[in-house]
N, C-alpha and C positions, 0 to 999 in steps of 0.2 A: 694028415690028422683025421681021426675018426669023428663021427658025429657025437659020440659019447664024450670024447675028449673036449670037443668044442663046447658042449653043454657044461662040462666041468669047469672050464675057464670062465664061462659066462656067469656061473653061479658063485664064483669066488667071492669070499666075504669082503664087504665094503665097510670100512671103519670110519667112525666120526670121533674125533678127539676134541674135547672141550678144553681150552687153555684159558687160564685166568687173565693173562695179559702179558705182553712182551715185557721182560724184566726192566729194561731201560725206561719204558713208558711208565711203569708203576713207580719206579724211584723218582722220576722227574715230576710226574703229576702229583705224587704224594708230597714231594719236597716243596713245590711251589705253593701248594694249598696250605701246608703247615707254616710256610713262611709269611702268611698273611697276619699272623699273630704279632701284636706289638709287645713291648717290654712289660706292659701292665697286665698281660695275659688275656686281653680281650681281642676279639677278632673284628677287623674292619673289612667288610665285604660290600662290593658293588657288582652290578651286572657286568660292567665293563671289565673289571679286573678278572672276574671268573671266566669271562668269555675269552680274553686274551690268553689266560693260562691253559684252558682246555684246548683252545685252537692251536696252541704251540705244539701240542702232542700230535696234531694233524689227523691221525686215524687210530682207532682202537680195534685191534684184531682180537677177536674173542673165540673164534671157532676155526679149527682145521679139519678138512674133510679129505681123507685119504681113500683112494679108490683104485681099482683095476678095471680097465675098460677093454672090450674087444668088439670090433666092428668089421663087417665084411664089405669090401668094395667090389663092385662089378661094373663093367662097361662093355658096350657093343658098338662096333662101327656102324654108321648109318649113312644113307645116301638119300638126300632130299626128304628126310624125316622117316625113311623106311629102314628098319633094322636089317643089317646084312647077316645072313646065317653064317654060323661057324666062325664068328669073329669075337666071341666072348672072351674077356680077360678078367681075372679076379685075383684077390688076395685077402687074407684075414690079418688085421693089425691088432696087436695086443700091447698094452703098456700100462704103467702105473703113473698116477698123477696126484696132485695135491691142490685143493682149492681153499683159500682162506677167506673168511667173511667177517664183517664187523661194521662199525659206523665211522663216518667221517666227522670228526669233531669240529671242523671249520664251518660246518653247517648247523651247529648246535644253537639253541635259543635259551637264554637264561633270564629269569625274572627273580628279583629279590624284593620281597614285601615283608617288612617287619622281621619276624623270626622264621620266615619260610623261604626256602630257595627252591624254585621250580626249574628243572632242567628238561627242556623239550629236545629229544634226540631225533635226528632224521631216521628214516627207515634203514635197516641194515642192507648191505649190498656186498657183492663179491669184490674183494680187494686185490686178489691175485690168483693166478691159475698157472701152475707149473707142471710140466711133464718131465719125468725122469728119463732122459735120453738113453741111459744105459739099460733101461727096462724094455725098450721097444723090441718087439719080435714080430716077424712076418711069417705066417703059416699059409699052407695050401696055395702058394702062388701059382697061378695058371696064366702064363703069358701067351700071346698069340702073335704069330709072325705078321699077320695082316692088321693087327691092332695092339701094338706093343704098349706095355705099361711104362709110363715116364715118371721122372722125378716129380714133375708138377702134379701128377696123379696122387702120389704119396703125400705131398705137401697140402694139396687141397682137401684130401680126405682126412688128414690129421686135424686140420683146422675145423672141418665140419664136425668131427667127433668131439672136439673140445667144446664146441657150441652145444652139442647134445648133452654133455655132462653138466654144463652150466645151466641149461634149461631144467635139468632134473633137480638141481639145487634150488633154483628159483621156485619151481613148482612144489618142492617138498617143504620140510619144516626147518631146514638148516638156517635160513635167514631169520626165522622166528627165534631160534635158539641163540643166534648171534646177538640179536637185539635184546633179548632178555638178559643175557650174560653181561652185555655192555651196561645195561641199567643197573644191575647188581654191583658191578665193579665201581662205577661212578658214585652210586649211592653210598657204598661202604667207605670210599675214600673221603667223600665230602662229610659224612657223618663223623668219621674219625677226626678230621681236621677241624670241624665246627660242631661240636656236640650240643651247643646251645641253639642250633638251628634245626628246623624240621626240613628234611630233604624229600622232595617229590620229583620223581623221574617219570616222564611220560613220552609217548611217541607222537611225532607231528601227525596231524590228521591229513590224510591223502585228499588232494583236491579233485 
C-alpha cells in the first residue's frame, strides 16, 4: 500500500450519531413516570420513588460514535536493551468500531422540594466499545524470520488501539454531548409526566 493510500484511510470520515434513547428505555421510563398519577389526576412524587424508577433503567445511552481507525505496529528484536539490526517486523491494522456513551442512572441523585424536582446526573462515560470483526484488514505486513509477528502481537496492538480511540472520546466533546442529551431526555420525560412540577437537571460537581 502506498503512502498516499495510507493517508487516505487515515483521513476517512468519522461520524457521530446522536440517538434520542433506546426505544425500550423510553417506553419503560415514560410508562413508570406516567404511572405515578392517581385516579384523581394528581401526581404523588417522592425522591425515593423517582430514584427507584430511574435506577431501574440502569443506563441511558444517548450517543453513538462510529469510526474507522488505522494504526501501525512495529517491533524489533533486542538483546539486553539493544536493538538488533535487520529484525524489524511491522503491519498496519485498519478496522471499524462503535463507542456508545451516556450516563448510569443508578448513580443519579434526586431531590423533590415543593413543586421542583432536581435531578443530579453523574458525568457521562463510555458505556460500550465494539469492533466490527468483519471490517478488520491488515496491510503492509512485514514479517521477519528472526522476529516473527505472533497472534499475541495482533491482540495486544488491537487492545492498545481501542484505548487510543477511547482516550480521543474522553478528550473530545463526545461525553459532553452525551451528558447534555441525557439531561434533555430526562427533563422532557419528567415534564411530560409531571407538568405541574419544575424540572431542573444538573451535573454532579466533580470532587
